[in-house]
N, C-alpha and C positions, 0 to 999 in steps of 0.2 A: 479467601483471597490467596492466590498462589504467590510464592516468593520468586517465581520465574517470570520473566518478561516474554510474552509470546512474540515470535518473529514469524510473520506469515508471508508465504510465497517466496521463500528463500531459494536460492539455487542449491543444487545437491552438494556443490563444493563451497558453499558459503562460509565466509570467515566467522559469521555469527555462531556457527557450530563449535567454534573454539573458545567462545566467550562464556565465562561462568554466569550463571543466573539467567540463562535464556532457554526458552522452549521453542525450538526451531521447527517450523512446518514447511517442508519442501514438497515437491510434486508427489513423492511417494506417500507422504502423510496426508495430503489434500487439505489445505488450509480451510476449505469450506466446512470441514468437520470440526474445526476448533470452536469450542463453545465459550471462549473467554468473554468475560464481562468486565474486563479491566483494560487499561491502555496497552497498546501493542505497537509494534513496528510493522508496517505493511509495505511490501515491495512487490505489488502486482505487476505482471508482464506489461511492458509499455509499447511493444512494437505496433500494436493496433492504434496507438494514440500519438505516435511520434511524427516527426517531420516527413518520414519516408513511409508512412502507413500505407500509402497506395501501392507500395511494393511488398508489403508484409503479407504473410500467409498465416495468420493466427489460427489456432485451433478453435472449433466451435465453442462459443461461450467465453473465450479468453478475454475479449474486450470487456465483458461484464464484470470481471474480477476487480477491476479498478473502481468501478462504480460501487460495488459491494464493499470494498475497502473504505471508501470515503464515508459511506453510511455507518459502518462499524466505528470509525474514528469519531464521527459526529456524535454517536451514541455513548461510546465508552472512553473516548480520548485516545491519543496515540500520535504516531508519526507516519506520514505518507512519504515514501521515497519514490519520486517520479521526476522525469526530466523537465527542465524549465520550459522547454518549447512544446510540451505535451498539450494536445487538444483537450485533455481531461480538465485542465484548470478552468477554461471558460465554460465547458459543458456542465460542470458541477458547481459553477459559481464560487470557485475557491478564491480566496483573497490574494491580491498581488502582494509582493514583498513590502513589508512595513504596514500593512493593513490587517484588520481583523474582520471576520465574517460574523454573521448572526449567531453562529454556534460557538463563538469564542476562539475559533481557529485562526492561525496566522501562518504566513509563509516566510521561510528563510531561503534566500537565494545564495547559492554557493558558486 
C-alpha cells in the first residue's frame, strides 16, 4: 500500500500537485494506466455529462472516463468530484445527498 493518495484526471495546473502525499495523474500520465487498489480522488472530465453537454465536443472515449472512475471507486473506495447537475449521477445510480447506495457510497453536495 502506497503512502500517496492517487489523484486521477487532474488538470496539468492542478492544485493537487502542490499537496504533499499525493500521486497526481494528469493527461500526460494517463490515469487509465494507474493501477491503484486503494481509495483515490477521481476528477474525470465532465463536459460530456454537464448541463451543456449538447454543445460540448469531448474527445473520443472521454465520456467513458467518468463511468470508469465510478467503478474504480465502487471497488476500491475514494472520492468522485463531479458537478451536482451532471447526468452521471442518474446514469450510474449514484446516491442523492444524504443517502447511501448499495456500495456504501454517499454524496455530499456543496
